N, C-alpha and C positions, 0 to 999 in steps of 0.2 A: 230736295224733294222731288219725288217721282209723280208725274202724272200719268195714271194707269186706266184706260179704257177698261169697261167690264163686258164682258160676254155671259149673258145668263142662258142656260140650255133647259128646254124644256120639249119633250117628245121629238128630240132631234131637230128642233129649229131655235134660231136666236131670237129671244124675247125679252120684254120687260114686264115688271109685276108693279102694280100700284099698291103702296104699302105692304108688299109681302103677301098679297093675297093672290093664292094659285087661280082663282076664277076671275081675276082682273089682270087679263093677259094682252099685250100688244106685239104682235108678231113682226120683226123687221127684215128675217132673211130665213130662207131655207138652206143656207150653205155657210155653216159655222167657220169651216175653213177659209173659205174666200172672205168672210167678215173680218177674221183674225189678221189675214193678209192685208186688208185694207187699212185697219189701224196701225199695222206696222209700216206700210207704205207713207202713211201721213207723217211718220216719226215717233209713234208710240215706242218708248224704251222698255215697255212691260205691259203684260195684260193680265188681267183677273177674270178668271172663269169659273161660274158656279153652274153646278149641276143641281138644277131646282128639283127635279124628280128624285134624284139621290138624297138630297136633304129632308125630304118628306118620308121616303121610304127606307131610309137607314142603311143604304149601299150604293156604289158608283152604278149609274145607269147610263153614261154617255162615256164611257172609258175608251172606247175605240174612236170616237170621234176627237176626243181631247188628246189621245196619242197622235193622231193624224195632224192635229195642230201643232203639236209641239215638235213633230219631225218636219213640218213645211216651214216653220219660222226660223229666224235666227235671233229674235230677241226672246228673253226667257217669259215664262208664264207661272202664275201660282193657280192653285186649283181648290175649291172648296165645295162642301155639299155632299153628305153621306159618308165622310171620313170618320169611321168610328172604330177602327181595329189596325194594328200594325200591318197586317197584310194589304190592306188599302193604300196606306202609306207608302208601302213598298212598292206595290204597283204603279202608282202615280211617278214616283220618283225614278223608277226603272224605266218609265216610259217617256222620259224625256221632261217632265215637269220640274220647275227649278224649286218651287216650295207648295206645301199644302196648308190649307187653312181647316183647322178643326174647332168645330163649333159645339154642337150638342155634347158630344163625348169628352169635352174639356170641362164640362161642368159635372157629368155622371160618372166619369170614369178616370179617376185622378191617377190611378196607376198606369193605364194606357197612355195617358198624355205625358206623364214622366218618363215612361219607357221610351216612347217615340222621340221625345226631345233630347234625350240622353243619346239615344242610337243615331239621330240625325240632328246635330246641334246646328241652330240657326236655319233650319229647314222647315221648322214648324211654327205656323202662325195659330194664333187663338182668336176665333171670331166671336166677338161680343156685340150682340144685337139687341139694343135696348127699346122698350116700348113703355113710354111713360115712366122711366126711371127703373124699370126691371128688365132683366136679361130674358129673352126669349129663346126657344129651343124647338127642336124637330120642324126645321124649315119655316121658322117664325110661328107655327101653329099653337105652341103653347107658350105661355109666359109663367116663368119661375117665380120665386119669393127672393131671389138674389139681386143685389145691386151690382153694378160694375165694378164697386170697389171691393165687394166681397171676392169678386174673380181676381182682380189684380193681386188682393193679398195673398191668394193661393198660388199665385204664378212666379213670385219673386225670386226663387231659386233655381228657376229652371232655365236652360240655355235656349231660350226661343227666339224665333227671327222678329217676332214682333206682334202687334195686336190690330185686328182689323175692326174698327170700331165703327157701328152702323146705328143711326137712328132711325128706327123703322118708319116712324111717322112722317120722315121727310123723303124717304126712299121712293123715287118714281113720282114725285109731286111736283117737280120744279119749282119747289118754294125757298130754296137756300138751306144750307146747313144748319145744324144745330150749334152755333159757334161757343155758346156757354158751356156745353156739355163737352165738346171737344177740348176746350182749355182746360177744363176739370180732369178729363181723361189724361192729357198729355202732362199734366202736372202730377198725376198720382200713378200713371202707369209705370212699371219697373222696365218695362221694354218700349221701343218706339212704337209710335201709334200710325196706322194708316187711316185716314178720314174716308167715311164713305156714308153716302145719303144726302140728296137733296142739292148736290153742286149743280148749279145752273149757269152761272156766268163768270166773267172774269173777275168781278169784284169778289165773287165767293173765293177764288182761289188766292186772291190776295189777302184776305181776311184769314184764311187759315194758315197761309205763311207767317202772319203776324202773331201766330200763337206761340212759336218758337222751335227749337231745334228737335224736341222729342216727336214732331210729326214728319213721318219719314215718307209720305206718300199721300195721294188723295185718288180716290177712284171714282171715275165719272161713267154714268150709264145714260140715261134717257136723255140728258141734255145734248149729248152727241149724236143720237140717233134721231132726234126731233130738230136738229140744227140749231138749237138755241145757244150752242157753244162750239166754235169752231176749233179742233185740237191743234191745228198748226199755229194759230194765233196764241192759244193757251199756252203751248210749249215755249214760246218766246217768254213767258214770265218766270220761267224755272231754269236758271242757268244750269243746272244739273241733271238735266233732262236726258242726258246719254250715260248717266252713272247707275252702277248695280245697287240693290237695296242695301247691302252692307257698306257700301262707300256713302250713303247720304247722310 
């Protein structure tokens, strides 16, 4: 299981949102490349980067910065936010990004998702962002009528790299993850699940570890930036912290 620091980009800055609200922003750094290097230097085996502006506007808005991060680091990165056509997938993967996270388009354009997964097997992750049991889209600004299980059922035949499962109500709140929802997702997802949202303490990581083998990673955001969780200490809990996603 990988521990994966998150870098969220808005207006060229490293920020964190509160429950996905674009007007509830805390800025942590004006230097995304420097922040990425910081997490790498602390031992992070992987990074999760989100283009928040891209998620809302429907296309990449920080491609040059993300490319700079990919070129600077020796560890792999995955990127989400505004990835809604094959051209964007190709642009990211050719720029040095290891994997891409498809959210809205996974629900609204099944042909695009299938084509991308088949063209780039194991390189496509699907982001499932849940609010009160229903999946949200368009940078969390719109809640659909679908449950996570509906999405899982539609993905079972695709060569995906995994699922990024986020409970929006826990994201940026430092309130702990939704363990029951993660347990259900891990039990029913056809591919490995990366947990996201609310991870605050070492006890949260231990609780997620106990869910089982279908949890391949944990994304940690605000807890690292606020100092509630020490990455070096957290990495001691995970013996596979130097592994690649495919080997977890």
